[in-house]
C-alpha positions as CSV (number, residue, x, y, z in Angstrom):
1,M,0.0,0.0,0.0
2,E,1.3,3.5,-0.9
3,F,0.4,5.0,2.5
4,K,2.1,3.1,5.2
5,K,0.6,5.0,8.2
6,L,-3.0,5.3,6.8
7,Y,-5.6,3.1,8.4
8,I,-9.1,2.8,6.8
9,L,-11.8,1.8,9.3
10,D,-14.1,-0.4,7.3
11,H,-16.4,-1.7,10.1
12,P,-19.8,-2.4,8.5
13,L,-21.6,0.0,10.9
14,I,-19.2,2.8,10.0
15,Q,-19.6,2.2,6.3
16,Q,-23.4,2.2,6.6
17,K,-23.4,5.4,8.4
18,M,-21.0,6.9,5.8
19,F,-23.7,6.1,3.2
20,Y,-26.1,8.4,4.9
21,L,-23.5,11.1,5.4
22,R,-22.7,11.2,1.7
23,N,-26.4,11.4,0.8
24,K,-27.1,15.1,-0.2
25,H,-30.7,14.7,1.1
26,T,-29.6,14.0,4.7
27,S,-30.7,16.9,6.9
28,N,-28.4,19.0,9.0
29,L,-29.9,17.5,12.1
30,N,-29.3,13.9,11.0
31,F,-25.9,14.8,9.5
32,R,-24.7,16.0,12.9
33,A,-26.1,13.0,14.7
34,I,-24.6,10.4,12.3
35,L,-21.3,12.2,12.3
36,N,-21.1,11.9,16.1
37,E,-22.1,8.2,15.9
38,I,-19.3,7.5,13.4
39,S,-16.8,9.5,15.4
40,E,-17.6,7.4,18.5
41,L,-17.3,4.1,16.5
42,M,-14.0,5.3,15.0
43,V,-12.3,6.2,18.3
44,Y,-13.4,2.9,19.8
45,E,-11.4,1.2,17.1
46,I,-8.5,3.6,17.2
47,T,-8.0,3.2,21.0
48,R,-8.0,-0.6,20.9
49,N,-4.2,-0.8,21.5
50,M,-3.7,2.2,23.8
51,A,-1.5,1.5,26.8
52,V,-3.1,0.9,30.2
53,C,-1.7,0.7,33.7
54,P,-2.9,-1.5,36.6
55,R,-4.7,0.1,39.6
56,E,-6.1,-1.5,42.7
57,V,-9.9,-1.3,43.1
58,E,-12.1,-2.4,45.9
59,T,-15.1,-4.3,44.7
60,P,-18.1,-4.9,47.1
61,L,-16.4,-8.3,47.9
62,E,-12.7,-7.8,47.8
63,K,-9.8,-5.9,46.4
64,A,-8.9,-6.5,42.8
65,T,-6.7,-5.2,40.0
66,G,-8.3,-3.0,37.3
67,Y,-6.9,-1.0,34.5
68,I,-7.0,2.6,33.4
69,L,-5.6,4.5,30.4
70,A,-1.8,5.1,30.9
71,K,-2.1,8.6,29.4
72,P,-4.8,11.2,29.4
73,V,-6.5,11.9,26.1
74,T,-6.6,15.3,24.5
75,L,-8.9,16.2,21.5
76,I,-7.9,19.0,19.3
77,P,-10.7,19.8,16.7
78,I,-9.7,22.0,13.8
79,L,-12.3,24.8,13.8
80,R,-14.9,24.7,12.7
81,A,-15.9,21.4,11.3
82,G,-13.8,19.4,13.8
83,L,-16.2,20.4,16.5
84,G,-18.8,18.2,14.8
85,M,-16.8,15.1,15.8
86,S,-16.0,16.1,19.4
87,D,-19.3,15.1,21.1
88,G,-19.2,11.6,19.8
89,I,-15.7,11.0,21.0
90,L,-16.4,12.6,24.4
91,R,-19.3,10.2,24.8
92,L,-16.8,7.4,24.8
93,I,-13.9,9.2,26.6
94,P,-15.8,11.7,28.8
95,H,-12.7,12.7,30.8
96,A,-10.8,13.8,27.7
97,R,-9.6,17.4,27.6
98,V,-10.4,19.5,24.5
99,G,-8.2,22.1,22.9
100,H,-9.3,24.3,20.0
101,L,-7.3,25.4,16.9
102,G,-8.6,27.8,14.4
103,L,-7.0,28.1,11.0
104,Y,-8.0,29.8,7.7
105,R,-6.3,29.9,4.3
106,D,-4.8,33.2,3.2
107,K,-6.3,34.1,-0.2
108,K,-3.0,35.3,-1.6
109,T,-0.5,32.9,-0.3
110,L,-2.9,30.0,0.1
111,M,-1.1,29.1,3.3
112,P,-3.0,28.3,6.6
113,V,-3.0,31.1,9.1
114,E,-3.7,30.5,12.8
115,Y,-6.4,32.8,14.2
116,Y,-7.3,31.0,17.5
117,L,-5.5,28.6,19.8
118,K,-6.4,27.3,23.3
119,F,-4.7,24.0,24.4
120,P,-4.6,22.2,27.7
121,G,-1.2,22.0,29.4
122,D,1.1,19.0,29.5
123,L,0.6,17.9,25.9
124,A,3.8,15.9,26.1
125,K,2.0,13.5,28.6
126,A,-1.2,13.1,26.5
127,E,-2.5,10.9,23.7
128,I,-3.6,13.6,21.2
129,F,-6.2,13.2,18.6
130,I,-6.4,16.0,16.0
131,I,-9.8,15.8,14.4
132,D,-11.3,17.2,11.2
133,P,-13.9,15.5,9.0
134,M,-12.1,16.2,5.7
135,L,-8.5,15.6,4.7
136,A,-8.4,17.4,1.4
137,T,-5.2,19.3,0.5
138,A,-3.9,18.7,4.1
139,G,-2.5,22.2,4.4
140,S,-4.5,22.8,7.6
141,A,-3.9,19.3,8.9
142,A,-0.1,19.7,8.5
143,A,-0.2,23.1,10.1
144,A,-2.2,21.7,13.0
145,V,0.3,19.0,13.6
146,D,3.2,21.5,13.5
147,C,1.3,23.7,16.0
148,V,0.8,20.8,18.4
149,K,4.4,19.6,18.1
150,K,5.7,23.1,18.8
151,R,3.7,23.1,22.1
152,G,5.1,19.8,23.2
153,G,2.8,17.2,21.8
154,L,4.5,13.9,21.1
155,S,1.9,11.2,20.7
156,I,-0.3,12.5,17.9
157,T,-3.0,10.8,15.7
158,F,-5.0,12.5,13.0
159,V,-8.6,11.4,12.6
160,C,-10.9,12.2,9.7
161,L,-14.0,10.9,8.0
162,V,-12.9,11.2,4.4
163,A,-9.5,11.6,2.9
164,A,-8.2,12.4,-0.6
165,P,-5.0,10.6,-1.8
166,E,-3.4,14.0,-2.4
167,G,-4.0,15.1,1.2
168,V,-2.7,11.8,2.7
169,R,0.4,12.0,0.6
170,Y,1.1,15.6,1.6
171,L,0.5,15.0,5.3
172,Q,2.7,11.9,5.4
173,E,5.5,13.8,3.6
174,K,5.4,16.5,6.3
175,H,4.9,14.2,9.2
176,P,5.9,10.6,8.2
177,E,5.5,9.2,11.7
178,L,1.9,10.4,12.0
179,P,-0.9,7.7,12.0
180,I,-3.9,8.8,10.0
181,Y,-7.3,7.1,10.6
182,T,-10.2,7.6,8.2
183,A,-13.5,6.0,7.3
184,A,-12.9,6.4,3.6
185,L,-10.1,7.1,1.1
186,D,-11.9,8.8,-1.8
187,R,-10.8,9.1,-5.4
188,E,-9.2,12.6,-5.9
189,L,-9.5,16.3,-5.4
190,N,-11.3,18.3,-8.1
191,D,-10.2,21.6,-9.5
192,H,-11.7,23.5,-6.6
193,K,-9.9,21.2,-4.1
194,Y,-13.1,19.4,-3.0
195,I,-12.8,15.7,-2.3
196,M,-14.5,13.5,-4.9
197,P,-17.0,11.9,-4.5
198,G,-16.8,13.2,-0.9
199,L,-19.8,14.5,1.1
200,G,-19.8,18.2,0.3
201,D,-18.6,20.9,2.8
202,A,-18.7,19.2,6.2
203,G,-18.8,22.5,8.1
204,D,-21.8,23.7,6.1
205,R,-23.7,20.5,6.5
206,I,-23.0,20.3,10.3
207,F,-24.0,23.9,11.0
208,G,-26.6,24.5,8.3
209,T,-24.7,27.2,6.5
210,E,-25.0,25.9,3.0
């Protein structure tokens, strides 16, 4: 496979829910709900091999050994569409911390520009999930990873719903060690840099701003 650090989550429930997300007739309300359901299913699969550490727990009958996650989890949605994935992940990992990162593309340079940043502390000790529904050109994704690394993040995973080959290639060129998880690897980007066949503008469909 061309992309060594790309993982496509092809669970039947994820793929069925993706069918409804792609449907242009799916309402904003249902799009938001299904997006959160997929995000929850995806993070369940992604965290399967996360490290745990033993802790003593007292049951109603006796003491026993239980297990908790070895590292805290930090979510960093890329504004604004990444927010649409946060609630689903938080349902599964309610103690996760949430940072926020706002980026926009400069019309002249076409480079991503940071306009908002608020991260929890101790990123070096956390399992970090950068989340954004679409991985298209990957300019924002690569900039987000740069930003997290500069602030001490070490264990970083990128999570998206739909990826274009061009975006995966660019992100892995910039950050070859970075695992990328997606529910679908689509065909290509069109001339307007939209993922084809894709699912449209995720932010517009989440927030009803079409």
